[in-house]
ZAMARGU-4260 file (C-alpha; in steps of 0.2 Angstrom, whole numbers, plus 5000, padded with zeros to 4 digits):
<rodrens>
0) 5229/5739/5468 | 5218/5754/5464 | 5228/5769/5457 | 5234/5782/5469 | 5230/5800/5467
5) 5244/5810/5458 | 5244/5826/5466 | 5258/5833/5455 | 5247/5831/5440 | 5242/5849/5436
10) 5224/5842/5430 | 5223/5832/5447 | 5228/5848/5457 | 5216/5860/5449 | 5202/5848/5453
15) 5208/5846/5471 | 5208/5866/5472 | 5191/5867/5463 | 5183/5853/5475 | 5189/5861/5491
20) 5180/5877/5485 | 5163/5869/5489 | 5171/5860/5505 | 5175/5844/5498 | 5191/5840/5505
25) 5202/5825/5510 | 5199/5806/5507 | 5182/5809/5499 | 5189/5823/5487 | 5203/5811/5482
30) 5189/5797/5479 | 5179/5807/5468 | 5193/5813/5458 | 5199/5794/5455 | 5182/5792/5447
35) 5183/5802/5431 | 5164/5800/5428 | 5159/5808/5444 | 5174/5820/5444 | 5169/5826/5427
40) 5150/5828/5431 | 5155/5837/5447 | 5167/5850/5439 | 5154/5853/5426 | 5141/5858/5437
45) 5152/5869/5449 | 5158/5878/5434 | 5141/5880/5426 | 5133/5887/5442 | 5148/5896/5448
50) 5146/5885/5465 | 5165/5889/5469 | 5161/5907/5472 | 5146/5904/5483 | 5155/5899/5499
55) 5144/5882/5502 | 5145/5875/5518 | 5151/5857/5521 | 5134/5849/5521 | 5128/5857/5506
60) 5144/5854/5496 | 5142/5836/5501 | 5124/5836/5494 | 5131/5843/5478 | 5143/5829/5477
65) 5130/5816/5480 | 5119/5824/5466 | 5134/5824/5454 | 5138/5805/5458 | 5120/5799/5457
70) 5116/5810/5441 | 5133/5809/5433 | 5123/5801/5417 | 5111/5815/5416 | 5111/5829/5403
75) 5119/5844/5410 | 5103/5854/5411 | 5095/5841/5422 | 5109/5839/5434 | 5111/5858/5435
80) 5092/5859/5439 | 5094/5846/5453 | 5110/5855/5460 | 5100/5871/5459 | 5087/5864/5470
85) 5099/5859/5483 | 5107/5876/5483 | 5089/5883/5485 | 5086/5871/5501 | 5072/5862/5492
90) 5081/5845/5493 | 5087/5842/5510 | 5091/5823/5511 | 5099/5809/5502 | 5083/5801/5498
95) 5076/5816/5489 | 5093/5819/5480 | 5092/5802/5473 | 5073/5803/5470 | 5075/5819/5461
100) 5091/5811/5449 | 5079/5797/5445 | 5064/5808/5441 | 5072/5821/5430 | 5081/5806/5419
105) 5065/5802/5411 | 5064/5810/5393 | 5045/5814/5396 | 5049/5826/5412 | 5047/5844/5410
110) 5058/5855/5421 | 5046/5870/5420 | 5033/5861/5429 | 5039/5864/5447 | 5024/5858/5455
115) 5025/5839/5447 | 5043/5839/5454 | 5040/5845/5470 | 5026/5833/5473 | 5037/5818/5467
120) 5052/5823/5477 | 5044/5828/5493 | 5049/5846/5492 | 5040/5856/5507 | 5034/5840/5515
125) 5037/5840/5534 | 5033/5825/5545 | 5033/5830/5563 | 5042/5819/5576 | 5025/5816/5585
130) 5019/5809/5568 | 5034/5797/5566 | 5031/5791/5584 | 5013/5787/5579 | 5016/5778/5564
135) 5030/5768/5573 | 5018/5762/5587 | 5004/5758/5574 | 5016/5748/5565 | 5022/5739/5581
140) 5005/5736/5587 | 5000/5727/5571 | 5016/5716/5573 | 5016/5714/5591 | 5016/5694/5591
145) 5029/5693/5578 | 5040/5706/5587 | 5038/5697/5604 | 5043/5681/5597 | 5059/5688/5591
150) 5066/5689/5609 | 5074/5705/5615 | 5076/5719/5604 | 5071/5716/5586 | 5081/5722/5571
155) 5079/5742/5572 | 5082/5743/5553 | 5068/5731/5549 | 5056/5741/5558 | 5062/5757/5551
160) 5061/5751/5533 | 5043/5745/5536 | 5037/5761/5543 | 5046/5772/5529 | 5035/5761/5516
165) 5019/5770/5522 | 5015/5785/5510 | 5014/5797/5525 | 5032/5793/5531 | 5039/5794/5513
170) 5049/5810/5518 | 5050/5809/5536 | 5067/5813/5543 | 5076/5796/5545 | 5083/5803/5563
175) 5065/5806/5569 | 5059/5788/5564 | 5075/5780/5573 | 5072/5791/5589 | 5054/5784/5588
180) 5057/5766/5586 | 5071/5766/5599 | 5058/5775/5611 | 5045/5763/5607 | 5056/5747/5609
185) 5063/5754/5625 | 5045/5756/5632 | 5041/5738/5627 | 5056/5728/5629 | 5067/5738/5641
190) 5084/5747/5639 | 5093/5739/5624 | 5108/5733/5634 | 5096/5722/5644 | 5092/5712/5629
195) 5097/5696/5625 | 5111/5695/5614 | 5117/5682/5601 | 5132/5672/5604 | 5147/5679/5596
200) 5160/5669/5587 | 5173/5678/5594 | 5176/5672/5613 | 5179/5685/5627 | 5197/5686/5631
205) 5194/5688/5650 | 5195/5674/5662 | 5181/5662/5663 | 5175/5670/5679 | 5173/5688/5672
210) 5157/5695/5665 | 5158/5706/5652 | 5147/5722/5650 | 5141/5730/5634 | 5142/5748/5639
215) 5139/5755/5621 | 5131/5746/5607 | 5125/5728/5603 | 5138/5716/5597 | 5131/5714/5581
220) 5126/5732/5578 | 5137/5734/5563 | 5128/5720/5554 | 5110/5725/5560 | 5110/5743/5554
225) 5119/5754/5541 | 5129/5748/5526 | 5130/5729/5530 | 5112/5728/5534 | 5107/5734/5515
230) 5118/5720/5506 | 5108/5709/5493 | 5102/5691/5499 | 5112/5675/5492 | 5107/5674/5474
235) 5102/5692/5472 | 5117/5698/5464 | 5115/5700/5444 | 5122/5686/5433 | 5126/5686/5414
240) 5116/5669/5413 | 5103/5662/5424 | 5111/5644/5425 | 5127/5653/5433 | 5114/5659/5448
245) 5107/5642/5450 | 5124/5632/5450 | 5130/5646/5463 | 5115/5643/5475 | 5117/5625/5473
250) 5135/5625/5477 | 5132/5636/5493 | 5115/5630/5499 | 5110/5648/5498 | 5121/5652/5511
255) 5132/5669/5513 | 5150/5667/5508 | 5163/5679/5511 | 5183/5679/5511 | 5198/5687/5518
260) 5211/5688/5506 | 5227/5695/5513 | 5242/5697/5503 | 5256/5686/5513 | 5270/5700/5512
265) 5269/5707/5529 | 5261/5707/5546 | 5243/5714/5548 | 5239/5730/5556 | 5225/5737/5566
270) 5216/5742/5549 | 5216/5724/5545 | 5205/5719/5560 | 5191/5729/5552 | 5192/5719/5536
275) 5193/5703/5546 | 5179/5708/5558 | 5168/5713/5543 | 5171/5697/5532 | 5172/5684/5546
280) 5158/5693/5556 | 5145/5695/5541 | 5146/5678/5537 | 5144/5672/5556 | 5130/5684/5558
285) 5121/5676/5543 | 5126/5659/5548 | 5137/5658/5532 | 5154/5653/5528 | 5171/5663/5527
290) 5187/5659/5519 | 5204/5662/5523 | 5212/5665/5506 | 5230/5669/5505 | 5233/5680/5488
295) 5251/5673/5484 | 5253/5679/5467 | 5269/5688/5470 | 5282/5675/5476 | 5296/5688/5477
300) 5288/5696/5492 | 5281/5681/5501 | 5286/5672/5516 | 5281/5658/5526 | 5282/5668/5542
305) 5267/5680/5536 | 5256/5664/5532 | 5259/5658/5549 | 5256/5675/5558 | 5240/5680/5548
310) 5231/5663/5551 | 5236/5664/5570 | 5229/5682/5570 | 5212/5678/5563 | 5211/5664/5575
315) 5217/5676/5589 | 5203/5688/5586 | 5192/5673/5588 | 5187/5668/5569 | 5190/5650/5562
320) 5191/5650/5543 | 5178/5639/5535 | 5194/5634/5523 | 5212/5641/5522 | 5215/5642/5503
325) 5228/5650/5492 | 5227/5659/5475 | 5240/5647/5470 | 5229/5632/5473 | 5220/5638/5456
330) 5235/5642/5446 | 5230/5628/5433 | 5213/5633/5432 | 5218/5652/5430 | 5230/5648/5416
335) 5216/5639/5407 | 5204/5654/5408 | 5218/5666/5402 | 5221/5654/5387 | 5202/5655/5385
340) 5201/5673/5385 | 5214/5674/5371 | 5204/5662/5361 | 5189/5674/5363 | 5200/5688/5356
345) 5199/5697/5374 | 5217/5695/5378 | 5234/5697/5369 | 5252/5696/5373 | 5261/5712/5373
350) 5279/5715/5371 | 5279/5734/5376 | 5291/5739/5390 | 5284/5745/5406 | 5287/5763/5401
355) 5279/5761/5385 | 5263/5754/5393 | 5264/5769/5405 | 5265/5780/5390 | 5249/5773/5382
360) 5239/5776/5397 | 5241/5794/5393 | 5243/5810/5405 | 5248/5828/5405 | 5264/5824/5399
365) 5261/5809/5388 | 5247/5814/5377 | 5232/5805/5373 | 5229/5787/5378 | 5233/5774/5364
370) 5233/5756/5361 | 5247/5744/5361 | 5256/5741/5344 | 5253/5722/5349 | 5234/5725/5353
375) 5227/5718/5336 | 5240/5704/5333 | 5231/5687/5328 | 5224/5676/5341 | 5235/5662/5336
380) 5251/5672/5338 | 5246/5677/5356 | 5241/5659/5361 | 5259/5653/5355 | 5268/5669/5363
385) 5258/5665/5379 | 5264/5647/5378 | 5281/5653/5376 | 5280/5664/5392 | 5275/5649/5401
390) 5289/5639/5394 | 5301/5651/5401 | 5307/5658/5384 | 5305/5677/5390 | 5314/5686/5404
395) 5303/5697/5415 | 5298/5712/5407 | 5299/5705/5389 | 5281/5700/5388 | 5265/5701/5397
400) 5246/5695/5394 | 5234/5710/5394 | 5215/5710/5394 | 5208/5718/5379 | 5196/5730/5388
405) 5191/5748/5382 | 5208/5758/5384 | 5202/5772/5372 | 5183/5772/5376 | 5182/5771/5395
410) 5188/5785/5408 | 5190/5772/5421 | 5209/5767/5423 | 5204/5750/5428 | 5198/5746/5410
415) 5214/5751/5402 | 5220/5735/5395 | 5226/5728/5412 | 5240/5716/5414 | 5233/5698/5418
420) 5250/5688/5418 | 5269/5693/5419 | 5285/5683/5419 | 5294/5682/5436 | 5311/5674/5439
425) 5306/5669/5457 | 5302/5652/5464 | 5284/5650/5472 | 5284/5645/5491 | 5270/5632/5486
430) 5273/5627/5468 | 5292/5629/5468 | 5297/5631/5450 | 5283/5625/5441 | 5278/5641/5435
435) 5288/5656/5429 | 5273/5666/5424 | 5261/5672/5439 | 5244/5679/5437 | 5240/5698/5444
440) 5228/5702/5457 | 5217/5711/5444 | 5216/5694/5435 | 5215/5683/5449 | 5205/5690/5463
445) 5188/5690/5454 | 5190/5673/5446 | 5195/5666/5463 | 5180/5674/5470 | 5171/5665/5457
450) 5178/5649/5460 | 5174/5648/5478 | 5156/5655/5475 | 5158/5671/5486 | 5143/5679/5487
455) 5149/5695/5495 | 5166/5702/5489 | 5168/5715/5504 | 5183/5727/5501 | 5188/5743/5505
460) 5185/5759/5494 | 5201/5760/5485 | 5193/5746/5474 | 5178/5756/5470 | 5186/5758/5451
465) 5191/5740/5451 | 5172/5734/5452 | 5170/5738/5433 | 5185/5727/5429 | 5181/5714/5440
470) 5164/5712/5433 | 5169/5713/5416 | 5181/5700/5417 | 5168/5687/5425 | 5156/5690/5411
475) 5170/5690/5398 | 5174/5672/5403 | 5154/5668/5407 | 5158/5661/5424 | 5148/5667/5440
480) 5150/5684/5445 | 5152/5688/5464 | 5145/5706/5469 | 5159/5719/5476 | 5155/5731/5489
485) 5167/5744/5496 | 5168/5751/5514 | 5179/5764/5522 | 5197/5759/5528 | 5202/5762/5547
490) 5217/5770/5551 | 5225/5777/5568 | 5230/5795/5568 | 5247/5796/5577 | 5253/5779/5570
495) 5261/5774/5553 | 5252/5759/5543 | 5262/5757/5528 | 5273/5742/5527 | 5286/5752/5520
500) 5287/5765/5534 | 5285/5751/5547 | 5299/5742/5540 | 5311/5756/5542 | 5306/5757/5560
505) 5311/5737/5562 | 5326/5739/5552 | 5331/5755/5559 | 5330/5749/5577 | 5318/5761/5582
510) 5307/5747/5588 | 5311/5730/5594 | 5302/5721/5580 | 5286/5720/5571 | 5278/5714/5588
515) 5284/5729/5598 | 5270/5736/5609 | 5272/5752/5602 | 5267/5747/5584 | 5250/5746/5578
520) 5253/5729/5570 | 5240/5715/5578 | 5254/5706/5584 | 5261/5722/5592 | 5244/5725/5600
525) 5242/5707/5605 | 5260/5708/5614 | 5254/5724/5622 | 5240/5714/5630 | 5225/5722/5620
530) 5212/5708/5621 | 5204/5703/5604 | 5187/5706/5611 | 5192/5725/5613 | 5198/5727/5596
535) 5182/5719/5589 | 5172/5729/5601 | 5181/5745/5594 | 5177/5741/5576 | 5159/5738/5580
540) 5157/5755/5590 | 5165/5764/5574 | 5152/5755/5562 | 5154/5752/5544 | 5151/5765/5531
545) 5158/5770/5514 | 5168/5783/5522 | 5186/5781/5528 | 5188/5782/5547 | 5205/5790/5554
550) 5204/5789/5574 | 5215/5797/5586 | 5224/5786/5598 | 5217/5794/5613 | 5201/5787/5606
555) 5207/5769/5604 | 5214/5770/5621 | 5198/5776/5630 | 5189/5761/5618 | 5201/5749/5626
560) 5198/5756/5645 | 5180/5754/5642 | 5181/5736/5638 | 5195/5732/5651 | 5185/5740/5665
565) 5172/5727/5666 | 5182/5713/5659 | 5198/5712/5669 | 5202/5708/5687 | 5209/5720/5700
570) 5225/5716/5709 | 5236/5726/5720 | 5254/5731/5714 | 5267/5743/5720 | 5277/5749/5706
575) 5290/5757/5719 | 5289/5747/5735 | 5292/5754/5751 | 5294/5743/5766 | 5284/5744/5782
580) 5288/5735/5798 | 5273/5735/5809 | 5279/5735/5827 | 5265/5729/5837 | 5263/5713/5827
585) 5274/5698/5831 | 5286/5692/5817 | 5275/5677/5815 | 5258/5686/5813 | 5248/5680/5799
590) 5230/5685/5793 | 5222/5678/5779 | 5213/5693/5770 | 5199/5688/5757 | 5197/5701/5743
595) 5186/5702/5727 | 5194/5702/5710 | 5182/5715/5705 | 5171/5724/5717 | 5158/5727/5703
600) 5158/5710/5695 | 5156/5697/5709 | 5156/5682/5695 | 5175/5686/5695 | 5175/5678/5712
605) 5188/5681/5727 | 5206/5677/5731 | 5215/5676/5747 | 5231/5686/5752 | 5242/5686/5767
610) 5243/5700/5779 | 5259/5700/5791 | 5270/5712/5801 | 5280/5717/5785 | 5271/5724/5770
615) 5276/5735/5756 | 5267/5750/5749 | 5270/5761/5734 | 5283/5774/5738 | 5270/5788/5730
620) 5258/5785/5745 | 5271/5791/5757 | 5278/5809/5760 | 5288/5817/5773 | 5278/5833/5773
625) 5260/5832/5778 | 5247/5843/5772 | 5229/5847/5775 | 5223/5841/5757 | 5235/5825/5758
630) 5226/5809/5765 | 5239/5796/5762 | 5254/5789/5774 | 5265/5803/5782 | 5274/5804/5798
635) 5262/5803/5813 | 5247/5800/5800 | 5235/5785/5799 | 5230/5777/5783 | 5219/5762/5779
640) 5226/5746/5770 | 5215/5741/5757 | 5203/5726/5764 | 5214/5725/5781 | 5202/5726/5796
645) 5211/5740/5804 | 5222/5755/5799 | 5240/5759/5802 | 5250/5774/5809 | 5268/5779/5804
650) 5279/5780/5820 | 5296/5781/5812 | 5304/5784/5797 | 5321/5776/5792 | 5334/5784/5780
655) 5350/5779/5773 | 5365/5788/5772 | 5360/5798/5757 | 5344/5803/5767 | 5333/5793/5756
660) 5318/5785/5767 | 5321/5766/5766 | 5309/5759/5778 | 5293/5764/5789 | 5289/5759/5806
665) 5270/5758/5808 | 5258/5754/5822 | 5242/5743/5819 | 5227/5753/5826 | 5216/5738/5832
670) 5209/5746/5848 | 5193/5753/5851 | 5200/5771/5850 | 5208/5768/5833 | 5206/5784/5822
675) 5197/5783/5806 | 5207/5783/5791 | 5202/5796/5777 | 5208/5784/5763 | 5214/5767/5759
680) 5231/5762/5749 | 5237/5746/5741 | 5250/5735/5748 | 5258/5718/5746 | 5263/5708/5761
685) 5280/5698/5765 | 5275/5680/5768 | 5287/5665/5760 | 5274/5652/5763 | 5262/5661/5752
690) 5275/5665/5739 | 5272/5684/5743 | 5276/5696/5735 | 5276/5690/5717 | 5292/5700/5712
695) 5291/5708/5694 | 5308/5711/5685 | 5302/5724/5673 | 5286/5734/5671 | 5286/5743/5653
700) 5276/5758/5651 | 5272/5764/5633 | 5270/5781/5627 | 5266/5789/5610 | 5279/5783/5597
705) 5279/5799/5588 | 5280/5817/5593 | 5267/5823/5580 | 5249/5818/5576 | 5250/5813/5559
710) 5268/5805/5555 | 5263/5798/5540 | 5261/5815/5532 | 5278/5820/5536 | 5292/5822/5525
715) 5303/5810/5536 | 5292/5803/5548 | 5308/5796/5558 | 5313/5814/5563 | 5297/5814/5575
720) 5302/5798/5584 | 5298/5800/5603 | 5314/5795/5612 | 5306/5793/5628 | 5291/5781/5620
725) 5295/5767/5632 | 5298/5768/5651 | 5305/5754/5661 | 5302/5751/5679 | 5311/5738/5690
730) 5307/5728/5705 | 5288/5730/5707 | 5278/5719/5717 | 5261/5710/5715 | 5249/5702/5727
735) 5248/5683/5726 | 5230/5683/5719 | 5240/5685/5703 | 5243/5666/5702 | 5224/5663/5703
740) 5221/5674/5690 | 5236/5668/5678 | 5229/5650/5680 | 5210/5655/5677 | 5215/5665/5661
745) 5225/5651/5654 | 5211/5639/5657 | 5199/5650/5649 | 5210/5652/5633 | 5212/5635/5630
750) 5192/5632/5632 | 5189/5647/5621 | 5201/5639/5607 | 5191/5623/5608 | 5175/5632/5606
755) 5181/5641/5592 | 5183/5626/5582 | 5167/5617/5588 | 5157/5633/5583 | 5165/5634/5566
760) 5160/5616/5564 | 5142/5619/5568 | 5142/5635/5557 | 5148/5624/5543 | 5135/5612/5546
765) 5121/5624/5547 | 5127/5632/5530 | 5129/5616/5520 | 5121/5603/5530 | 5129/5589/5540
770) 5135/5577/5525 | 5142/5591/5515 | 5149/5599/5530 | 5159/5583/5536 | 5166/5582/5518
775) 5173/5599/5519 | 5180/5597/5536 | 5190/5582/5530 | 5195/5589/5514 | 5203/5603/5524
780) 5208/5595/5539 | 5199/5609/5548 | 5200/5603/5566 | 5218/5598/5564 | 5223/5615/5558
785) 5215/5623/5572 | 5223/5612/5586 | 5240/5616/5579 | 5235/5636/5580 | 5246/5646/5592
790) 5233/5657/5599 | 5237/5656/5617 | 5251/5667/5624 | 5256/5674/5641 | 5248/5691/5636
795) 5231/5682/5640 | 5235/5685/5657 | 5228/5703/5660 | 5223/5712/5675 | 5220/5730/5682
800) 5234/5736/5694 | 5224/5747/5705 | 5227/5766/5703 | 5241/5762/5691 | 5234/5755/5674
805) 5229/5739/5664 | 5243/5725/5662 | 5247/5710/5653 | 5262/5698/5655 | 5275/5700/5641
810) 5281/5684/5632 | 5300/5688/5639 | 5293/5681/5655 | 5296/5663/5661 | 5282/5656/5668
815) 5281/5639/5676 | 5261/5639/5671 | 5266/5640/5652 | 5279/5627/5653 | 5294/5638/5653
820) 5311/5632/5661 | 5314/5641/5677 | 5326/5656/5679 | 5327/5655/5698 | 5316/5650/5713
825) 5301/5660/5706 | 5293/5665/5689 | 5303/5679/5681 | 5289/5691/5676 | 5289/5706/5664
830) 5273/5716/5663 | 5267/5728/5649 | 5255/5742/5652 | 5240/5739/5640 | 5233/5756/5643
835) 5233/5769/5659 | 5217/5771/5669 | 5214/5788/5661 | 5220/5799/5648 | 5237/5808/5651
840) 5233/5826/5653 | 5247/5831/5641 | 5240/5819/5628 | 5223/5827/5631 | 5229/5845/5628
</rodrens>
């Protein structure tokens, strides 16, 4: 793992304070400090130009940081020159800054020749929005036939890139070009949302009859534009030897190959959904392959339940791995390479204690960095000592194998002779007691990426520093070298994401387990009823950049509402039933009411519900005291029942001995002079033959688990637990259309699971060819793995309870549809509220 920022270190604290004075704070400040080269360059230019005294705004400060990172290898005077031109407002864009750093790097450049600098870097050049539009139109006219053949909206990034190539557009504002491209595409192809969309690998979680609507961005926007659109093509990553590239391309058939490599020591959380979407989605978008690889190199922390849960979660999100592999699959091969590294005098067995190794890394209280006393031992000694480690002759902590990197010369902690192997006294879940030494992440990850011919090793930004050691080890052993790219993490504000803190919630009884719907684990969100398609849509809306994203819970909830709005059927549900007897209808009166499952989505179809002389409304739809601004039911008042032909009027109120309203008597206003109701309310009827109403044992409403916005930052986050985070209501009633919705949802999920496997097989064939795809499927038992996956649960039954919220069936329910044993004469239902219909006023404030 990448080292964390130690804010107790005086040097670090000083940099945090200094960088804050140019408006560089938060995670970006921490990431800059973690890279010694960038931090040193930025510190020197701030001090030399007294930037800490100039009250720079955040935008200018960000451009200074960009210059320091792009020009960290420049001589001090040249970097200061570029930064001064930023302060003078001469350099205003990322492109200009990067171009300036490249320009001044040449030894032949004269910094006194301002005119030459300005001409090369576009200083003072202004390109109007009108000029951008003209350039776009001209380009699209030339490419008209090719654009038409693409079908729908072509890739904006490709058009923007082509337009920028023109000399006149070199310094145009990227926003103006994008606006011009969007406007011209809309004029030629219609609105973006009307364009045909590629079939996504992730199936919709909605029932078959539902029709999803894209109200925000295209399903593949995160791959078509921005960070992920600029990655290299297969084979474009540099190699130490050309034959390595050729072998890689032959093995992969020139396809994109990615991997999702979780540690099987805990349950995945919402942040992992981004990693899954990025790795599996990028491969799918490019018709490539994605491994699910378990990084099982720490047997003491790994359990079978985590392996099972992670695989099910990946499949629940709609992705089928090309192969499921384990780092332990390669233990023999990794050991052989470790021996080879020793033979090449690039690794040594170290008997230093953990404290001695930490001391050797230096620091404010430890002095200068220094080499281990064992670093220069003879190769033969290290080979024998490593064999002794393998044979169990050393206890944990008595010996480690360390890579011989650049502990004295490099400013990157990831090059300070990282540990490659250590002794662990723990049996492995797959290899048993075969091994007593285990490779570390730093040794394993890049090599297994190499073994599996990964073309794009996509990870989060805390591994930026690790890229150097990743590439060093591949080159040291002369093996194929994948290219690592880093993107920003996803976090949710108002929730905790660390495994340690979530474990405290579980073991302390603050929640009911890792899948508690109040948790932001993916199994918790799944149990709550959040559709997998909604999570993927949320990640896609955020996009992928190198900046970490911390999103408010309210924004996450709103994204769920937007997805559910057009993807879930609507049912009538009364949370607190109040009985109504309609006095002028016979006891055996029956009317079949046809109602749509979604008034805006006809494709969802209709259901029929019974209407009889006994119905139930929600108690909140009745009050004893009527007012002018109240339009629902009251004594003597008329109201409509949703989809019922005629309204009802309350004629009598019945109460118990305590004075509580227990029943209403109403009149069915079917005559020609019936009053016109001002509103309609929902209801369910009593009709045994139709199994109406559908009774609900519990309705569980969830609120924020914490009383503060950032519990992770609190000294004791448990002090901020919300004691009212779960509310349980009893005896709610649903319309009988629920049974049709549940049946359709289950049929859809079964079909989607089969389609996921079939789509994965086609994708493998497209990437490798038919013969090699068949071999891969047989060797991995691909189809068999998929059919045994438990990706279908009761939570797939989702609906909108009109005027109440979005709900899903909880796993605590007993439903005959899912093969459960009956707990009485009817299904025993427990419902979870996924999200309310609109944000709570208190939360918004």
